[in-house]
Structure formats: structure tokens, C-alpha cells
N, C-alpha and C positions, 0 to 999 in steps of 0.2 A: 220500792226503792227508798235506800235509808240514807240521809246525809248526816251522820253522826258527827258532831263537833263543829257543825257550822250553825250558828244562830237560825232559828226558825224563818224569821222573816228574811234573813240572806236567801234561805233555800225557796220562800214563795217567791221573792222577786226572781229568780233564775226560772222559777216554772210559769211566771205571768208572761215573763219576755219570751218565753219559748211558745206562748198561745196554749200552755197547759190550765190555766187558772182561770175562776171566771170572773177576775177583776176587769172593770171596763177602763179603758185609757181617757185622760183629760187632756184637752188642749191646754198647753203652758207657754208662757214666754218669761223673759225675764224684764222686759220693758213695752209697753203697747205697742211700739213702732218695730221691734225685734222678731226673729221669726219665733214661729210656733211649731211647737212639736208634741205629739201624743206621748203621755207618759203613763205606764201603768200604775193603776191607780186602786189600792186595795179598801175595800170598806167593810163594815159590819156584815153587811150582807153575802159576803166571801166567806163567812166563817158558818159553822154548824149553828143550826136554828136552835139547839139547845143552849148554845153559848150566847147566841145573839139574842135572844129573848129574855133571859135572864137580868134581872136588874138586881143590884146593892139591895140589902136589907138591914134592919139592925145596926144603923150607925152609930156611933157615938155622937157626942153634943157638936164636936169638932169636925166630924166628918170622917172620922177613921173608922175602921172594922170593929165592929162591937163583938164579933166572933173569933178575932184573932187580936190576942194581946200580949204585950210584953210589960217589961217594967216602968209604972208610971213615977214622972217626978214633978208634975204640973206645969212642965215647959215641953215644948217641943224638943227632940233629939232625934240621934241617929242610931240604927242598928242592923248589923248584918245577920240576916236569919235563913238557914239554910239555904244559904248562897245567892241570896237576893237582897239588896240594900232597901232598907225602908226608912221614913219617917215614922218615928213614935209620936204619937199626939200626947196632949198631957194628962187624960186618962188612959193612956196605954195602949190604946187602938192603933194597930198599923195603917200608915196614912199615906196617901199620895195626894200632892199639893197641885191641884188645878185651879189656876188664878188667870185673870185678867189685867192686863197693865193698865195705868192710867186711868182708873176709874175716878174720874172727876169731871166736872162741868166745864162746858166750854164758854169763854168771855165774851164773844161776839156778840153784837147786839141780836142778830137773828137767832141764834142760839140760845140766849138769855130768854128771849120772849117765848122760844118754844118751849124750855124748859119750865118757865113759869105756866104755860098754858096746859102742860101735862101733868106737873107736879105738884107746883107751888114753889116753896122755897127751898133752900139747900138741903135743910135737915129733911123735908119730906122726901125729897129727890132719893136723898141717901137711904132712907128706911124703905121706898120703895125699890130703889136699886138692888141693896142688899138680899130683900126678900126675892126678887126676879132673878139673881144670879143663882141663889139657893135653888130656885125651881128649875134651873136649867144644869144642875148637877155641879156646879163651881163652888169650891170651899174656901176659895182665898182671893186676895188681891195683892196685886203684883206691884212692882216699883212705880214712884210718880201717883200714887193712889190718894185719896182725901183721906187718909188714916183715921186723924183727929176726930173727923165729922162720923166716920164708919165706927168709930170705938162707942158710940151713943145710941146704934141702930138697935133695934130689938132682936134682930137677926145677925148674928157674927159671923165675920169671916176671919180666916186667919190671914194676916198681913205681912208685909216685907218690904220696911222702908229703906230708902236709898239716901246716903248720909254724903257723899260726895266730897271725901277727906282731900284729895289731891285737886281737884278742881277749886274747891272752895279756898284752899290754900293758894292756889295760882291765881285765883281774883285779890286776894289781898296783897299778893307778891308782885301780880303784874307779869305780863308776858304771855297769858293765855287767849285765845280766841276762838271763835266758833267755827266748828266744822258740822258738815250735814251728820246727824246723829249722836255728837259727843263734842267734847271739848278738844282744843289744837294746843299744842306745846310747842316751845323754840326747839326745830330740829328734831322733833317728835320724841323729845327727851324729858321724863317726867321730873319734878324737883324733889327726888327721892333723896339727893346725897346734901340737900340745904342743911345746915347744923338747925335752922328753926322749924325744920317740918315737924320733928316729934313733938317739941312742944306744943305747935298749934294742934297737932291731933290729939294731944291729952285735953287740952281745953276745948276743942270741938266736940269731943266723945262725951263732955258731961251733960250735954242736952238729953243723950240716951237715958240716963237714969231716970228720967221721969216716967217711963215705961218698962223698966227692968223687971216688973213684978206682974206684968199682963201675960196671961197665957195664951192669948190670942195672937201675940206677935210671933211669928215663925222665926224670922232671922232678920240680920242686917245685911245689906249690900253696901260694900266701902264706896265704890266708884263705878262708873259706866265707862265700858269700851276704853280703857288706857291704851294707848302706843305702845304697846309689849313687842318690840320685831327684833328680828335676826340681827337686823343692822343698827341696833343700839348702841354697841360701841363705837362704831364710826360716827354715829348721832352725836353722843356725848362727846366726843374728840372734836366735833365740828362747832362746840358751843364756844364762847369767849375764854380766854386762858383763864381770867379771875373766877369763871364759873366753876362752884364747887362740884356739878357735874363731870364738866371738864378736867378738874383735876383727879376725880375718882378714877374717870377712864385713865386718864396720862400712868396714875399710879397702877391701875390694873396691867396696861399693857407695858409697864417697864416692870412688873413681877414677872410677867411671862417671856418677854423678850430682850430685857435688859434696858437700862437708860438710854433714851435718845432715840428708842424705836418709834417709829411711825405706824400711821395706818395702813400703810403697805404691808406691814409684819403680820396683821390680822389674819388667823386661820379660824377655820369653821369650828374649831373646838373653842377658842377664843370666844366668837361669838354667841355660841350656846352658853358658856359658862358666865358672861358677863351678863346677859338676859337673864338667866338664872338668878344671879346676884341683885339685880335690880327687882325682881320678883320677890325674892326671899326677903330683901330690905324692906321694900314696901309694904308687904303684908306682915312682916314682923312687926312693924311701927304702927299700922294701925289696928292690928288686932289685939296688941297689948293696950292701946288705949280703950278700945271696946271692953275688953275685958274688965277694966280699972273701973268703969261706968256701969257696966252690965254682964254681971258674969252668968247670967239664965240662959241667954238665947244663942240661937246658931249663929255663927259668921259664913255669909254666903260669898265675899269676896269681891272683885269688881267687874263681872259679867265680860268675859273673856269672848273675843269675837274673831271673825277673819281669818288671816292666816295663821295666827298666834294658837288657833284650834288644832293646828298640825304640828307643834311644836313640843316634843315630850319633856324637855327642860322646863317650859313653864309649869306645868301640872307636875311634876317632880318638885319644882321649886315650893308650890302652891300648897301642895297638899300638908304639910305639917302645921299651918296655920289655919287651914279651913275646915269647916264640917263639912260644909257642900260644896263642889263646884259649881259656880253658875255659868253658862254659856250663851250667848246670843247667837242662835243657829240657823243661819241663811245660805240659800242657794243649796238647798238639800230638800229633793221631795220625800225621802224617807230618810231615815236615821243611818248611818254609816256603820255596821256592826265593827269593822276592826278600826274604825277610829275613835267612836265611843268607846271600846274596850281599852284602847290607849289611855283616855282620859282617866278611867278608873284604874287602872293598872299603875300608872306612873304618879297619881295621887295618893292613890290608898283609900279614896273617898267617892261617895256617891255623887252624882250631878244632876243638875236639872236645868231646862232648857227654859230661858228667862227672856227670851224674844224670838218671835216667828210668826207668820202671816202670809196670807194671798189676798190680791187686790183683785176684786171683780169688775169687768169691763160694763157692767150692767148699771153701775151705782148713778144716777144721775149726777150731771154737773162736776164730775170728778176725772182730771185726765190720768190720774195715776203715775204719773211720771216721776215723783218724787219716791224716795224709801226703798229699801233693799229687797222686800219680799215678793213674791213670784205674780204673775198676772195671769189671771184666767177668767174665762167667757161671763160666768153667771155667780150667784149667790150659790147655786147649788153646788158649783165646782167647787167653790170654795168649802163649802161644808165635807167635800170628798176629801179634800187636800187634808183637812183637821181630822178626818178620820183615817186616812192613810197614814199620816205622819204618826198621830197618838198610836196608834196600834205598833208600829214600829218602837214607839218608846216604851210602852207597856211591857213589850215584849225582851227588852232590856232588861236584865236584872241589877244595873247598876243607876237606873232613872229612877229619881223619887219625885218627879214632877215636871209640869210645864206651865208657862206663862203666856197666854194669847196676847202679841202686841195688836192693837189695842182695845180700849172701850169704845171710843166714840172716832167717827171719822175725822179726817183733816177739814178744816174750815176755810177755804180760799179767801174768806173775807179777813183771815187772821196773817196779816203782813208782817206779824213780829214773831211767828212762828219759826221754829229750827226749819232750817231749809228741807230736811228729809220729811218733814211734817206739812207739807203744802197744799197738796191738792189731792190725797190718796184716799180710797175705800179701806181702810185697816180695822174699822170699827166693827162692833157688834150691834151697834145702832148707827144710823145715819147721824151727820150734824145737825138733824133737828129732832132726834130722838127717836125715830122710826125703827123698831128692831128688825133686822135681817132675819126672815123667818125661816128660810132653807138652809142658812149657814147654822142656825141656830138649832135646828132640828138635829142637825148631825152632832154638833155638840153635845147636846143632852143625852142623845143616843149613847155615845161613848162616855160620856162623865158618868152617868147613871149604872154604867156597867165595868167600871175600871178594875173592881177587885176582883169581879169573878172572870175577865178576860186575864189578869195577872194569874189568876190559878189555871185557868186552860192551858195560857201558853208554858207556864211552869211543868206542868204537868207534859205538854209534848216536847219540853226541852228535855226532862228526864227519860222519856220513853225513846228521844230520840227520833221520833217519827217524823217521816215527810211528808207535809203538807201541800196540797196541790186543789 
């Protein structure tokens, strides 16, 4: 049977659900006390042996394909080739960014003692960690990593710093507060209409000039998980009347419905268009500032998340400003082919998953209550999730990489940590730097075969064959 026009992973998901595939289910919950259900889970073992056994070879110094190249510019860039989006590394190798988020040491007393005993000082830790990540098929560092320290390691990794333009402005301006995982804003309304914001961004971006010539810098994140909601127009109207955001929302509403219009007049079209205006204005300001300081590197945006992943207007407004659209993709066991196709279609750009993870209940001393990732029983199940999810990403022709959240487990001794990072098994190492070998085995299996898997999936896509 042939399922032409349907992405292969969607067809396989149907086959597995019907009991036709070889994939075995994994028990999954959203929280430890929640209901558990079996989810069909595809791993490398469910693919033909010739595909599963073949490792990528002949890579460039950056970890791109040595056998397939495009125009080299000395910096990372993007290109659509044969219907698939790619990152192109500085040597011209076609490249998929496989990274880990927040690769930096923990600073609790127990973690510091374990780090010294295992590695020595921070420089020794960084050198050992860069080499170790490379041995497991990772070629990059995600947001909140110790980029400065890793720039001095013998084994280099392509890194992507986060600059927090809006949240840094908020700290200076006043009014922001901590929410689990990201910064909160008054009425969930970012300060994008403040007349001082643009000048702040120009000054804030000057620090990017220090690395503008570094070929190992993949690109820049502008912020993390901004509250870009369909309720934005009503939220801005709820600000004090003297606030620039309120005045902008009032002018927008008056332009649509006449002077004196109230929030009761807001239509769905108003909601979508005002949200698009906010996204366009924010990204226009920050990307101009970045380009002035660093014209060489990719702009990855503000890491969209939550319900905004389903808003076409968000991606449509973001596309003209970004090189790659970054998404923090939670509550999905596999990538949704229709949703992810919308991201690329509306933005006209490739996308990269910049946060996702699962927590294992076998990690000692961690309750796994905080955080948005799935909960599974074991580290081996975490590994199966990694294989299942990344296979669906590799199958998409618009995905150019993924960043696992994160390097090291939460440490309950860190009472100052973000509320979403207090007690959970998110790391590839424990909070005492012990590797999770079952998880890492799966990570390495996929990472070392990523380009061969792409070749296989592209052949399947072109042939339109059903894989069961």
C-alpha cells in the first residue's frame, strides 16, 4: 500500500498504532502523579539493518557532510537543496546541528566538589566535556552554555548564545518578574512599543561584535519564550493608559473600529493582526541591532513555545527577519507533520527544535515535578524517546537540528534556580557528573547516523513508499 503525499513518519505512526509496525511502546506521563499511557515509539531498530548500521563518515571539521557540499562562506548559513532545508557549515558541508542546552557547571557545593574530583578546574572540565560530547555525536552547544570557556577547548563545537534583548531591557526598565522557565511581563505585554527599546537594543548588541568573525558561532537567539499570545491586543489595552503599549493598542483598535472603540469590538482578525504587529516590530528592532554589530551569523529568534506554535501569523511575521525559526517543542512524542509544515510554509524558513526532553523516574533523589518535559520510567526509555523524536525530525525536510534540554540534572540544593529547574532529571549527566549511559547510547546511535538517515528518508519520500 502506498501513502503518497503523507510524510513517512505520519504513515509509520499510523502503522504502529494499527499494530503493524515493529516499534515497542513506552509508558509515558506528563507528571509523576499523572496518568500513564503507552505511546508507540520508533527506534533505530525499526529501520532496515543496512540503514541502522551505517555510521556517517568523512565529516568536515565542523561536523557537516564532507561528501555533499554547497557554497562555503566561512560562516554558517542556510540553503534549500533538493527540497530539503540545510544548514551549511563554514567549509560548505551540509550540516544538522545536534546540540545540548546549558552546558555549564553547577555551582552548588556538592556539584562543585564532584566536578573538581572528576575533572579538575573549569578549563579541564570544558576540554573533557567538549571531547566527550563529540564522541557521542554532538556537534554543538545550545543556549546558556559556557561559550567563552568552550572557545578555548581543543575540540570545538558550534555554539548559539542567547542575548535576552527584551528581558534585559525589562530588568533595566522595571516591571518584569520570574515565571517558570521564562520572564514574566505586565499583562503578558512585552515592552516593544517603548520608545527607548530600540536604542537599548542597539547598545545591547554592541557586545556581539566581539565574536562576529568566529566561524564556530552558529547564530544568535534574541530572547526566550516571550508571551506572544492571541490575547495580545486585549493585554496591551489592559496596561495603564500612559503606557506606550496601551497607546499603541488603542491606536490600532481605533484604526480598525473608530475612535472610542473598546475591547468588546475586538475580532479574531484584530487579534491575529495585532499579534503579527508585535512580532514584526520586536524582531525588526532586534535583528537590525544584531546585523549592525554582527553581519555574519544567523539570527534564530526568540524561541517560540506553547500555544504560539499553532499561530500562523506568528511565523508569517517572523519569517522576514529570521534565518532559522527556533521552537521549544514540548508535549509532543513525535513531531506533528502538519504543524511543522505550517512553520516552514508561513515563515519561508527552516526550523530548529531548541528545547525538548524526557525525565526518568529511576534518577535517584529527583522528584521530577518541575519542568515541561515528559516523564518516563527509565533512562533507557529516555533514550527511546530521543530516538523516536529525532527520527521524526530527520524525516522532516524543514528541520535543521535539535537541542536537548539539558546537560546536567537539576540540583535540589540550588534554592535559587528557576522554578522550572528545581528537582528534575533533564540532564545527560547527573548533578554529580555521572553519565546516563542508557540514554547516551541512544543519543550516540542517532547522532552518528543523522546524515545517512536523512538520505534514507529522502529516498522514501521521493519514492512515496509506505514503511511499516
